[in-house]
C-alpha positions in Angstrom: 196.7 170.6 39.4 199.5 168.8 37.7 197.2 167.7 35.2 195.8 171.0 34.2 199.8 172.3 33.4 200.6 172.7 29.8 204.2 172.7 30.6 205.5 169.1 30.6 208.8 169.9 32.1 206.9 171.4 35.0 204.9 168.4 35.2 207.9 166.1 35.2 209.3 168.2 37.9 206.1 168.0 40.2 205.7 164.5 39.9 209.2 163.8 40.9 208.5 166.0 43.7 206.1 164.1 45.0 207.6 160.8 44.6 210.5 161.5 46.4 209.5 163.8 49.1 209.5 161.4 51.8 212.5 159.9 51.4 214.5 162.3 49.8 213.7 166.0 51.1 217.2 167.4 50.0 216.4 166.2 46.4 212.7 167.5 46.5 213.9 171.2 47.9 216.4 171.4 45.0 213.6 170.2 42.7 211.0 172.7 44.1 213.7 175.1 43.5 213.9 174.1 39.8 209.8 174.2 39.6 209.8 177.7 40.9 212.5 178.8 38.6 210.7 177.6 35.7 207.1 178.8 36.9 208.7 182.4 37.1 210.4 182.2 33.6 206.8 181.2 32.2 205.3 184.0 33.9 207.6 186.3 32.5 206.8 184.9 29.3 203.1 185.4 29.8 202.9 188.4 31.5 205.8 190.3 29.7 206.4 188.7 26.4 210.2 188.2 27.2 212.5 185.3 27.4 214.8 186.3 30.9 216.7 183.3 29.8 219.5 182.4 32.2 218.4 185.1 34.8 219.2 184.0 38.5 216.0 182.8 40.3 216.1 186.3 42.2 216.0 188.5 39.3 213.1 186.0 38.0 211.1 187.0 41.1 212.2 190.6 40.9 210.6 190.9 37.5 206.8 189.4 38.5 206.8 190.9 41.7 204.3 193.6 40.8 202.0 190.9 39.1 201.6 188.5 41.7 200.1 188.6 44.9 202.5 189.2 48.1 202.1 186.0 49.6 202.9 184.5 46.4 206.3 186.3 46.8 206.8 185.1 50.4 206.6 181.6 49.0 208.7 182.1 46.0 211.5 183.5 47.9 211.2 181.0 50.8 211.5 178.1 48.6 214.7 180.4 46.6 216.4 180.7 50.3 215.9 176.7 51.3 216.9 175.9 47.8 220.2 177.7 48.1 220.4 176.8 51.5 220.0 172.9 50.9 221.9 172.8 47.3 225.4 173.4 49.5 227.0 171.7 52.5 226.3 173.5 55.7 227.8 170.6 58.0 225.1 170.0 60.5 222.7 172.4 59.1 222.0 169.9 56.2 220.3 167.6 58.7 218.0 170.2 59.9 216.4 170.0 56.5 215.5 166.1 56.7 213.3 167.3 59.9 211.5 169.9 57.8 209.8 167.6 55.8 
C-alpha cells in the first residue's frame, strides 16, 4: 500500500512505523498518530478543498466524519486517544503500551 501513496511524507512515516514497531512501540504509536493527522489533513483538502492547517486531530476528524465510514472513524479516534495517552508520562500505565504491540 505504501507504494501507492502519493504523499511522500506519509510514505516516510509509514516506513518508519514498520521499521520501529517491534522494538519501539511508544515511538510507533506517536508516529501512527502523526500519520493519522496527515491523512485527515489530506482528506480535508481532497473532500472539502480547504487546508485546516494547525487544527487539532480531534477537529480534523470531526470535519471529515460525514465523509468516511463509521469503522474508519472508530480507528481514527482509537489512534488519537492511544497517541495522546502514549505521548505523556502515565507512570506504570505507559508500560502497558509496550505489551499491546
